C-alpha positions, 0 to 999 in steps of 0.5 A, a space after each residue: 854354307 855349302 855341304 855338298 861335295 862337287 866333282 873336280 872341274 865342276 863349276 860350284 855355282 854360276 850364281 855365286 860371287 868369286 869370294 863365295 866360290 872360293 870359300 866353297 872350294 876350300 870347304 870341299 877340298 877339306 871334306 875330300 882330305 878328311 875322307 882320305 884320312 879316314 880311309 887311311 886310318 881304317 887301313 892302318 887299324 886293319 893292318 895293325 890288328 892283322 900284324 898283332 894277330 900274326 904275332 900272337 899266332 906265331 908266338 902261340 905256334 912257337 910255344 906249342 912247338 916248344 911244348 911238343 919238343 920237350 913233352 917226351 922228356 918231362 917224365 924224366 924230371 921226377 926220376 932224376 930227382 928220385 935217383 939223386 941225379 938232379 943235384 948234380 947239375 950246377 943249379 941243382 935242377 933237372 928242368 927239361 928246357 934248360 941248357 947244358 954245359 960241357 963240364 956238366 955233361 961229363 959229370 952227369 955221364 960219370 955220375 950215371 955209370 958210378 952212381 956217385 956225387 964225388 968221383 974221387 971219393 974225397 981222395 984228393 987234395 987238389 983244388 978245383 980249377 973251375 966248377 966240375 974240373 975234377 970230373 972233367 980231368 977224370 973223364 980226360 984221363 980215362 978217355 971219355 973225351 979227347 976234347 981240350 975242355 979247360 977253364 976257358 970253355 968248360 961252360 960252353 954249351 955241349 952238342 947232343 952227339 958229343 954227349 952221346 959219345 961220352 956215355 958210350 965211352 963210359 959204357 965201353 970203359 967201365 961196363 965191359 961186360 955189357 955188349 955193344 949192339 949194332 942195328 940199322 936206325 931209321 935216321 936221315 941225318 945218320 951220315 953226318 956223324 963219324 963212324 964212332 959216333 954212328 956206332 954210339 947212336 946205334 948201340 944207344 938206340 938198340 938198348 932203348 937209351 935213346 928213343 928217337 922222336 923224329 927222322 933226324 937226330 939233330 946231333 949237332 945241335 946243343 943238347 937240352 936237359 931233357 935229353 940229357 935226363 933221358 940218357 942218365 935215367 935210361 942208362 942207369 936203369 938199363 945197366 943197373 948202375 944205381 943198384 948194388 952188387 949186380 942186383 937187377 931192377 924189378 921190371 916185371 909188373 907182377 913182381 912190382 909191390 903195390 906201394 912201389 912209389 914209396 921206394 926209389 926202385 925195387 929189385 928182383 931178389 927181394 919179394 914184393 911182400 917184403 916191400 909191402 910191409 908198412 914202414 914205421 913212422 914214429 914222428 911223421 913231420 921229420 920222417 922220410 920214405 925210402 924214396 926220399 931218403 935214397 936221394 939224400 943218402 945214396 952214397 952211403 948205401 954200400 956202407 950201410 949194407 956192409 955194417 948192417 950185415 956184418 954186425 948181425 952176422 957176428 951176433 947170429 953166429 955164436 959158439 959157447 966154446 970159442 966166445 970170449 968177452 974180448 973177441 965178441 966186443 972186438 967183432 961188434 964195436 966198429 959197427 955201433 954208434 957208441 961203444 958196446 955196453 961192457 955190462 951187457 957183454 959180460 952178462 951175455 957171454 956168461 949166459 952163453 957159456 952157462 947154457 952152452 949156446 950155439 947159433 948159426 945165421 946170416 943177415 941180408 939188407 932188403 935193398 933199398 928199404 932204408 928210411 927215417 921214422 922221424 927219430 932214427 934211420 931204419 934199415 929192413 934186414 932179413 935175419 936167418 938163423 938156427 939155434 943149434 944148441 942151448 940149455 935155455 930158450 931165453 935171451 939167446 941174442 946179445 941185443 936181448 940183454 939191452 933192456 933187462 926183459 926176458 925174451 923167449 924163443 919158441 922155435 929153433 929156426 928163424 927168418 925174422 924181418 926187422 927194421 933195425 935202428 941206425 944213426 948218423 955220425 956227426 961230421 962223417 956222414 957214415 951210418 952206424 947201428 944203435 945198441 938197442 933191444 932187437 924185439 922192438 924192430 921185429 915187424 911180425 911180432 905176433 907170428 915171429 916165434 918170440 915172446 917178450 915178458 914185460 915186467 910190470 912193477 906191482 905197487 902195494 897199498 902201503 906205497 899208495 898211502 
C-alpha cells in the first residue's frame, strides 16, 4: 500500500480507482494523526519533567532555607540538656524546629530564672487544671504576663515577642540587681512593637541574650524551640541563675580546666586544678559524670551543699572542754543517712577528752563537682583545719574511728580535698552523708600529711596446719 504522506489538496494518484484513492487518503490521515500524537506526547513528557524538576528544586530550596533558619540555634540543644532545661518541655525535647505553647514558654522563662523543675517546691495541694497551669498562675500572679491564659488557650502557639517580654519581666521582677540597658538596635521592624516591647528587645540584645540573625526580628511570628533555647541558655549564663550563692560562671579561657566537658559548668572561685583532679569511678557502667549528674539532681544541690558543709564543720570544730556525747551526736545526726554509731561516738569523745584535742576548721563544697562513682554519690569538698592542741597525732577526727584502723596526722595545718560519700534517701530524693572512713575519700593520699596504718593479721604455722 501507499506509505507516502501527501500534502493537503494534492491528488493522491490520477491513475488509481476511487476505492484505492479513499484507502490511500485514510492511511495518509492516520499517519498525520500519529505524528501529531507523538509530538504532543513529547511535549507532555518534557513538561512533566520540567514540573518535577521545579518541584524538586523548590523542595530542596525550602529544606535549605529551613536548615539555614535553624542552624544558628542547634548549638543550644546540648546546653539545654546539660542544664536540665530540656525536660521542662512537654515532650522532654529541646529539638530546635519544634513549636512552643504559651504555657511552655512561661514555664521555661520561670525555670531559667529560678533553675527549678517545681516552681512551688511542692508546697501546694491544688490540682493542676491543665498542663503547666501552676506555672501559668504563678506567672500571672507575679506580673510576668497579663494575658488571660487559661484552659482554653494554654496550648496555643506563642509569639516570639511575647516570650521576650516574659523573660524581661522575670528579670525586672526577680533579678532586681541587674541593670536594664538601652541601646540602638539595627532592626527594620522595631517600630512595630510597643514601647515596653522595644525596651525588652534592646535590653536583651545589649546583654547578648538575643543574637540578631537578620535585620528583622519577626517578633510577631510564632517562636520555635531554637529561639526559646537561646533565651533560656543565654539568660541563665548571663545572670548566673544556674549557680549557687552568687557564684559566677567561669568564662576566662585561661581558667577553664582541660576536662571542662565533665562538668555542667565551672565557677571562678574554684581553681581549675581542683576540677582537673580525676573523678573516681568504682563501677563504670552505673557511674555518672558531674555533667550528667547535674541534669538529674540539680534540684538538690543546695541541700547537698548545706549538708556537706555543715556536717564537716561540726566534725572539724572540736573542743575537749565543751564536747559531750549528746551534743556531738545532735550536731551530726541530721546529716547522716543512718543513725550515728553510738560506740564510735563514745570512743571518740573519750579520745578527745583524754588527749585534750582542740581543732578548728571549715568545709567548702567545690561546686559543681558532684557525681556518681557507680555505687555512691561523691561530693568534692575542701576541708581546711588547724590542730590547735592535742597530746596525740592519732585519730583526731570522728570519721577515723569508723574502721578501727589508726590514722596519724603529721602536720598541724591541713587543706584536704576529698570526694566524700553520700547516699540518696528512698522516697525523698534528699541526699545524706555516709558514715565511713574519711581517709578513703582523700584525693592526694601520698602528699596529704596523713598516714594510715593497715592492720594485717598474722597467721602462724599452727593455724595453717
